[in-house]
N, C-alpha and C positions, 0 to 999 in steps of 0.2 A: 253291322252291314248297313250301308246307306243306299237306298234305291231311289234314283232320280231318272228313271227310264219308263215312266208309266205309258208314254206314247207308243212304246214297243208292245208292252203288255203289262197287265196287273196281276197281283195274286188273287186267287179265288176267295170271295168272302164266305163267311160261315153260313150264312143263309143259302148261298148259292151251292156250296159243297154239301149242305144237307139236303137240298132238293135233288141234286144229282144221285146221291146215295139212296134216297127214298125211291126214286123211279127205277134205279138199277135193281133194287132188292124187292120192291113190293109192287111196282106197276111196269113189269118188264114185257108185257105183250106187244106184239106188232100192231101199230095203229091201223093197219089195213086188214087185219084179220076179223072175221065175222063173229067169233065167239066172245064170250063175256070179258076175257082179259083183253082181247083187242079193242072191244068198245070202251073199256075202262081207260086204256092207253090213248085212244082217239080223244076221249073226253078230256083227259089231262093235257094233251097237246094243244087243244082248242082253247082251254082255260089260259094256257101259258101264251099262246098267240094273242089273246085278248089283252093281257097284261102289256105286253110289249107294243102292241098297236096303240093302246091308249097313251103310252108315253110319246109315241110319235104323232099321235093326233090323227089317226086313221082308223078305218073300219078293219076288223080283223080279217075280213075276206080279201083285203088288199095287201096282206102281208105274207110273203113266201119265204120259207126257210132254206138256207143254203149251208155251206160247210164254213162260211166266213165272209169277210168283207171282200176278199179278192175274187171269189166266185160271184158274189153278188154284182160286183163291178163288171166282171167279164160277161155275165148274163145280161146286164143292162145294155152294155155297149154292142155286143154282137147280136143279142136278141132283137134290139131296135133296127140295127142295120139290115138283118135279114128280112124282117117284117116290112121294111121300107123299100124293098126291091120292086114293089108295084109301082113306085114313082119313076123307075128306070133312069131318067136323065138327072134326077136329083141326087147328087153325090157328095154334098159338102157336109163336113163334120167340124164342129168348133170345140177346141179343147184347150184348157189352159196348160202351159208349158211346165207346170209345177204339180201336175196331178200325181197321185200315187201310182207306182209302177204298174199296177194291175189295169189302170186306165191308160197311162201313157204308152205302155208297150202294146196294148190293144190297138190304139189309135195309129201307132206306127205300122203294125201289121196291115191295117186297113189302108193306110197310105201307100204301102208297097203293093197293095192289091189294085190300086188305081183310084181310090177315093181321094178327094181333095180335102186335106185337113189343114185348117187354119189354127195355127198355135198362138194362143194369147200370150204375149210376153209380160213378165211382171216387172215392177221397179226394183230397186236395190234391196228392198225388204219383202219382197214377195206379194206385193199388192197388184191387183189387176184393175185397170181403168174401165169403168162402165162404158166410156166412149169407145174404146177398142171393141168392147164386146158388141156394141151396136153396130159398129162398122163391119164386123165379121159375119153377123147373121143376115142372110137374105132368104129369097124364095126358094132357093135350092138346098137350104140346109136341112138335113133330116135328123141331126142329133146335136145337142149342146151338152157337153159333159164338163162340169166344173164343181170342184169340191167346195164345202162350206168352210172348213178350217184345214189348212195346210198341215201335213203331219211332220214336216221337218222345221218350219219357221213359225207356225202357229197363225200366219196371216189369215185374216177373215175376208173371204172373197165375196163380191157382190152378187150372190146367188139371188137374192130377192129381186133383183133387176131383170133377170134372164126372161121370165115368162112375159112380162109386159113388153120387152123388145121383140120377142118372137110373134106376139100379137100384132105389134105395130108394123112389123115387116111382112104380115100375112104369110108367115113361113109355116110348113107342116112339121117343123122340128119338135121332137120330144126333148124335155129337159131332164137329164140325170144328174143327181147331186150326191157325191160321196160324202156322207155325214159321219163316217167312222170316228173321226176325232172330236166331232161335235155332240154326238148322241149322249144325252144325260148330263154332259158337262156344261151346257149352255141352253138356255130356254129358246126352243124353236119348234115349229110343227111342220109337217109336210105342206100345209096350207100357207104357213106364213112365209115360206120360201117359194111356193108356187111350183114345186117339182112334180114331174110325172112319175119319176123313178128316184128312189132314195135307198142308198146302201148303208147298213150298219152291222156292228159286230159286237160279239159278247166279251171278248177277252180284254177290251180296252176299258170295261166298266165293272171289273171285279167278277166277271163271269168266266166260264170255261173256254178254252181254245177249241176251235173246231166247229163253231156254230155261228151263223150270221143270218141276216135277212134282207131281202129286197122288197121295198114298198113299190107296188104297181097301181097307179091310180085306176079307179074303175073306169072301164071304157078303153083303156090303152092296151093295145096288142103288141106283144113281143113274142118271138119264137124261142122255144126251149133249146138249150145247147147240149143236152144229154137225151138219150133214149133208153127205154127199157121198163117204163112203169108210168102209172097214172097218179102217183103221189103229188101233192102240192098242185092239184089241178092239172096235172101233165106238164106244168112248166119247169118243175125241177124233180125228175124221177129219181127214186131211190128211198128206201125206208127212212123215215124221219128218225133223226137222232134224238129220240124222245127225252133222254136223261139229260143231254146237253141243252135242249131247248127248255127244260125245267130249270136248269141252272141259269140260263140266260134270263128267263123271266124273273126268278128270284133276285138276281143281282140288279136288275132294272127296278124292281119293286123296292129294294133296299136302298137304292141310291138317292141320296138327299141332294138334289141338284143345287138348291139355293145355299144350303150349309157348306157344301163342298166348294162351290164357287167363291164363297166369302173367305174361306181358309186358303185356297189356292192363290187368290188375288194377294192376300197378305204375304204369302211365301214368295210369290213372283217379285212384288215390290221390294221386299226385304233383300231378295237376291240380287236384283238389279243394283241396288245401292251398295251392297257389299262387294259384288264383282267389279264394280266401277272403281274400286280402290287399286285394282291391278292394272298397271300402266299399259300393258299389251293387250288388253281385253277390248275388243270391238263388239257391239251389239248387232246381230243380224236381224233379230226380231224387234220391230219398232213398238211403240207404246200401244198402238191400236190391235196388236196381235192378241190372240187368246192367251189368257194368263197360264194356261196349262202347259204351254211350251215356251222355252227361252232358248234361243240359238245364239251362241256367242263364238268369237274367234279368238284364239290366243295367237296373235301375229307373231311369226317366227318359230312356231312350234307345231309340228305336223299332228294331225288329229289322232292317228293311231297310236303315237308315242304318248300322248296325254291320256289317251283311253286306257292304255296298258299301265301307265303310272298309277292312275287312279284305281284301277282294278285291283292292283297289288295292295292297295289300302282298303279294299272292300268298299269302294265307292263306285257305284254303277251309273254310268251315263252312256250316251251314243255318240258316234261319229256321223250320225244322220239316220235314215230310215233302216230299221232291221232287214228290210226287204231288199236293200241295196247290195248285200252281201259282201261289204268291204270295198266296193267300187266307188269311184267318185260319183256322187249324186247328181242326177240331171237336174234337180231342183236348185242346188248351189250353182251349177254351170249357168242355169237360166237367169240368175241374178245379174250376171255380168260384172261381178266383183273381181278384183285383182286375185292372182293366184295364191298370194300369202293369206288372203282371207277364206278363199274356198278350201284350200288345203289344211286349214287349221280349224275348221268349224266343229263345234261341240254342240250337241243338243242335250239340254236339261228338260225334262218333262215331270211335272209335279202331280202329286196326288193329295187329297185332303189329309193324309196322314204324315206328310212331311212336316218337319219343324225347322224353326230358325236355328236351333243348335245344329242341325244337319247341314244347314247352309253354311254356318261358321266353320264347320269341320271341312267342308268342301273347299272354301276359300282358302283356308290355311293350307290345304293339300295342293291347291293350284299354285299358291305362292311359293310353296316348297318345290313343286315341279319347275317353275320358272327359274328359280335359283339354282337348282340341280342340274337341269338339262341345258342351261345356257352355257355351261362349261364344257 
């Protein structure tokens, strides 16, 4: 089996699995309980919170656990908008047109509710121009939501420019950055990108599914989107998933960002060169994109057909975001590319465990697919 879909999810690493099992078996108390088992569980959650916060470069008190990146994004968007109702007349939201569905659909819902949504359009390879960002933000803007690394193309967006533009425009806007595809994979901190809110997730970095976190800068006020408890300072009610949180922290602690980045860069470079030998291949990810993701199109062949062909050979790739559910991705549509490009897009996403031999096998399989399916 060859796994080239790490942007969708990753296997749980040994350290993470061991941490989950340890908490499930030996630290199973409710972190909100007052007895010694609850105190023990609370202490463990706070220790794990500190590990993840350190990787993000924030104080542990600024980190709030969620069920994953989607919930963190929803909480950031809707929580900010509800808290900003005090401005009344200020109803502009600035969002890139290639955000993850959890931000994109949230913005669509707010647009339908009467908010003015400015959609920042990308170039052919998913890049957003800082000049467009500057033109969109004004004194009526309450939220800017722009991811750091796009989940389908790997394009790196100009997140570090946002806060300066907000200040220059004297805007009250908060800046939310979806860092799910960047966390641990590239060096950054909440301060280096200047974000007020940052979303991350465990299962993209060899941690368990079902847990993520939202960084909320100290002093920033957003409103909870769930009711029923005082957990996470009332911002995200519900008993903390302490075992999953432990697995998240263990995965983060075990992740060698520098070492992984070096190997992934090598694999990406090798893949670009090898795939370039196939005549019908066009690269949708440019050279400036994150090395973790390489989006290509096999012109003349529909994505789902290639995906099924490779799957039969136990090669796992994606036709886009796993959250798209088989529908044409809004990200690919936003590129403005011809239909034969958008309809034939394939996303390869790498981990530090991929090898050049796996890339050779992939290329051979794609060559076979082109030869077989062309008839």
